[in-house]
C-alpha positions in Angstrom: 0.0 0.0 0.0 1.4 3.4 -1.0 1.7 5.8 1.9 -0.4 9.0 1.7 1.7 11.9 0.4 1.8 15.3 2.1 0.4 18.2 0.1 3.1 20.7 -1.0 0.7 23.5 -1.8 -2.8 24.7 -1.2 -4.9 24.9 -4.3 -7.6 27.7 -4.1 -9.7 26.0 -6.7 -12.3 23.3 -7.0 -11.2 22.6 -10.6 -10.3 18.9 -11.0 -8.4 19.9 -14.1 -6.0 22.2 -12.1 -5.6 19.5 -9.4 -4.7 16.9 -12.1 -2.3 19.2 -13.8 -0.4 19.8 -10.6 -0.4 16.1 -9.9 1.1 15.6 -13.4 4.2 17.4 -12.3 4.4 15.6 -9.0 2.8 18.3 -6.8 0.1 17.2 -4.4 -2.3 19.8 -3.3 -4.7 20.5 -0.4 -7.9 21.7 -2.1 -9.5 24.8 -0.6 -11.7 26.6 -3.1 -12.6 30.2 -2.2 -15.6 32.1 -3.3 -14.7 35.6 -4.5 -16.6 38.2 -6.5 -15.6 37.6 -10.1 -17.3 40.7 -11.5 -14.9 42.6 -13.8 -14.1 46.2 -12.7 -15.0 49.1 -15.0 -12.5 49.4 -17.9 -10.4 46.5 -16.5 -8.4 44.7 -19.2 -8.8 40.9 -19.5 -5.2 40.4 -18.4 -5.6 42.6 -15.3 -8.8 40.8 -14.6 -7.5 37.3 -14.5 -4.4 38.3 -12.6 -6.5 40.1 -10.0 -8.8 37.0 -9.5 -5.8 34.6 -9.3 -4.2 36.8 -6.6 -7.5 37.3 -4.7 -8.1 33.5 -4.7 -4.6 32.8 -3.5 -4.7 35.3 -0.7 -8.2 34.2 0.4 -7.0 30.6 0.8 -3.6 31.6 2.2 -5.2 32.7 5.4 -6.4 29.1 6.0 -3.1 27.2 5.6 0.6 27.4 6.3 1.3 26.0 2.8 2.2 28.1 -0.2 -1.2 28.8 -1.9 -1.9 28.8 -5.6 -4.8 30.7 -7.2 -5.6 30.6 -10.9 -8.2 32.0 -13.2 -8.9 31.5 -16.9 -10.8 33.8 -19.3 -11.8 33.3 -22.9 -11.5 36.6 -24.8 -13.0 37.4 -28.2 -12.5 40.8 -29.8 -11.4 42.1 -26.4 -14.5 40.9 -24.5 -14.4 38.3 -21.8 -16.7 35.4 -22.4 -17.7 33.9 -19.1 -19.3 30.6 -18.3 -22.7 29.9 -20.1 -25.7 30.9 -18.1 -27.9 28.6 -20.0 -28.2 26.7 -23.3 -29.0 29.8 -25.3 -26.0 31.7 -23.9 -23.7 28.7 -24.5 -24.9 28.4 -28.1 -24.4 32.1 -28.6 -20.8 31.9 -27.4 -19.9 28.9 -29.5 -21.5 30.4 -32.6 -19.4 33.6 -32.0 -16.2 31.5 -31.6 -17.0 29.3 -34.7 -14.4 29.7 -37.4 -12.5 32.4 -35.5 -9.4 32.9 -33.5 -9.7 33.9 -29.9 -7.4 34.3 -26.9 -7.4 32.3 -23.7 -5.7 34.1 -20.7 -4.7 32.1 -17.7 -3.2 33.8 -14.6 -1.4 32.0 -11.8 -0.6 33.5 -8.4 1.4 31.7 -5.7 2.0 32.9 -2.1 5.0 31.8 -0.1 8.4 33.0 1.3 9.0 35.2 -1.8 5.7 37.0 -1.2 2.9 36.9 -3.8 4.2 36.0 -7.3 1.9 36.1 -10.3 2.0 35.7 -14.1 -0.4 35.6 -17.0 -0.2 33.4 -20.1 -2.0 34.2 -23.4 -2.7 31.4 -25.8 -4.2 31.8 -29.3 -6.9 29.2 -30.2 -8.8 28.9 -33.5 -11.9 26.9 -33.7 -13.2 25.5 -37.0 -16.7 26.1 -38.3 -19.3 24.7 -35.9 -22.8 24.2 -37.1 -26.0 24.6 -35.1 -26.5 20.8 -34.9 -23.0 20.3 -33.4 -23.6 23.2 -30.9 -26.9 21.7 -29.8 -25.4 18.2 -29.5 -22.4 19.4 -27.6 -24.6 21.2 -25.0 -26.5 18.0 -24.4 -23.2 16.3 -23.3 -23.2 18.6 -20.2 -19.5 19.5 -20.8 -19.9 23.2 -21.5 -21.8 24.1 -18.3 -18.9 25.3 -16.1 -16.4 26.1 -18.8 -15.1 29.6 -19.7 -16.2 30.3 -23.3 -18.5 27.3 -23.2 -16.1 24.6 -24.3 -13.4 22.3 -22.9 -10.3 21.9 -25.1 -9.3 18.7 -23.2 -12.7 17.1 -23.7 -15.2 16.5 -26.4 -14.7 20.0 -27.8 -11.2 19.0 -28.9 -12.8 18.1 -32.3 -13.6 21.8 -32.8 -10.0 23.0 -32.2 -8.3 23.8 -35.6 -5.1 25.3 -34.1 -3.5 26.4 -31.0 -0.5 28.7 -30.5 0.9 28.8 -27.0 0.4 26.7 -23.9 -2.1 23.9 -24.1 -2.1 23.3 -20.4 -2.9 27.0 -19.8 -6.1 26.6 -21.9 -7.0 23.5 -19.8 -6.5 25.6 -16.6 -2.9 25.9 -15.5 0.2 26.9 -17.6 2.7 24.2 -16.3 5.9 25.8 -17.5 5.2 29.1 -15.8 3.6 27.4 -12.7 6.8 25.3 -12.2 8.9 28.4 -12.3 6.7 30.1 -9.6 6.8 26.9 -7.5 10.7 26.9 -7.8 10.8 30.6 -6.7 8.7 29.7 -3.6 10.9 26.7 -2.8 8.3 24.0 -3.7 9.8 21.0 -5.4 8.2 19.5 -8.5 8.3 15.8 -9.5 7.9 15.0 -5.8 5.8 11.9 -6.2 7.9 10.7 -9.1 11.3 10.9 -7.5 10.4 9.9 -3.9 
């Protein structure tokens, strides 16, 4: 029987995708999601928005644990406008129709508290979806996958068939840019590959 591993960080997110991405680089996490107000501020840029939310999440959970705390936020941006999570089927269909056949940006920010203070970064990835017809949009909604996804689609799931090209970090679109996250972890003294090398 494998002994239980000690978490190395606190993850201020309920996202199973972010937890799995951390585990993929050998970093176990104590999961402590924090509810914060995610309303964009007037004239706030998408980049400033995701960094602010990542920092606020990290700081909110940091008060609950002695571990370094990681917060992250992802936004899908089309023509400078943030597309949130779909409110309902009509809203989800509207978002996918707008993204169909076009290039958009996915911004993911990561913030990590620790001995070095609060460190943060933002990664921008360009994604282009192919043409998606109304029947595909309706069928995709019925799978239940778009419900809690920024922009109404999951690149790592069934919507992968819609993705024509990607320029940048795939893991950032899933929810956590691993290259940049590993660099922040190193700056805070958190080892990666922990469950691989031990």
